[in-house]
C-alpha positions in Angstrom: 0.0 -0.4 -0.1 1.3 3.3 -1.1 2.1 6.3 1.8 -0.5 8.4 2.2 0.2 12.1 3.0 -2.4 13.6 5.4 -2.7 17.0 5.3 -2.5 19.5 8.1 -5.9 20.0 8.7 -5.9 16.5 10.1 -3.2 16.7 12.5 -4.4 20.7 13.6 -6.3 20.9 16.6 -7.9 24.2 14.7 -10.5 22.5 13.4 -13.2 20.3 15.2 -12.7 16.6 15.2 -15.5 15.9 13.1 -14.6 17.8 10.5 -10.7 16.2 10.3 -12.2 12.5 10.2 -14.6 13.8 6.8 -11.5 15.7 5.4 -9.9 12.7 5.6 -12.5 10.4 4.1 -13.1 13.2 1.3 -9.1 12.7 0.8 -9.6 9.0 0.0 -12.5 9.3 -1.4 -11.2 11.6 -4.2 -8.0 9.5 -4.3 -9.8 6.2 -5.3 -12.0 8.3 -7.9 -8.8 9.6 -9.6 -7.0 5.6 -9.8 -10.5 4.6 -11.2 -11.5 6.9 -13.7 -7.5 7.5 -14.9 -7.9 3.4 -15.5 -11.2 3.6 -17.0 -10.3 6.6 -19.5 -7.0 4.3 -20.5 -9.1 1.1 -21.1 -12.1 3.1 -22.5 -11.2 4.0 -26.1 -14.8 4.4 -27.2 -16.3 8.3 -27.3 -19.7 7.0 -25.3 -18.1 5.7 -22.6 -15.6 8.8 -22.5 -18.7 10.8 -22.6 -20.3 9.0 -19.6 -17.2 9.3 -17.5 -17.2 12.7 -18.3 -21.2 13.4 -17.3 -20.4 11.9 -14.3 -17.5 14.1 -12.8 -19.4 17.2 -14.0 -21.6 16.3 -11.8 -19.0 16.0 -9.1 -18.0 19.5 -10.3 -20.7 20.7 -9.9 -21.9 19.8 -6.6 -18.0 21.0 -5.7 -18.6 24.2 -6.8 -22.2 24.8 -5.0 -20.8 23.3 -1.7 -17.3 25.5 -2.3 -19.9 28.8 -2.6 -22.0 27.6 0.0 -19.1 27.3 2.3 -17.9 31.0 1.1 -20.9 32.3 2.0 -21.2 31.3 5.4 -17.3 32.2 6.0 -18.7 35.9 4.8 -21.5 36.1 7.1 -19.2 35.5 10.1 -16.5 37.8 9.4 
């Protein structure tokens, strides 16, 4: 198993413990997602299959963009 680098968020007491656990889970999921889709893109030359993968990626990208916007709004409201 390759060495996993944990970001400073995991080790920092500045963040609540549950947030640190969620962060690590998100990092692990992102890594698995990246490895799986890189493999699929290498093995699937069919454009229709690539379109399906791109559609899935865009859905996740849209969600993460909306999550980032929501977090920014909360940050601006508390500032």
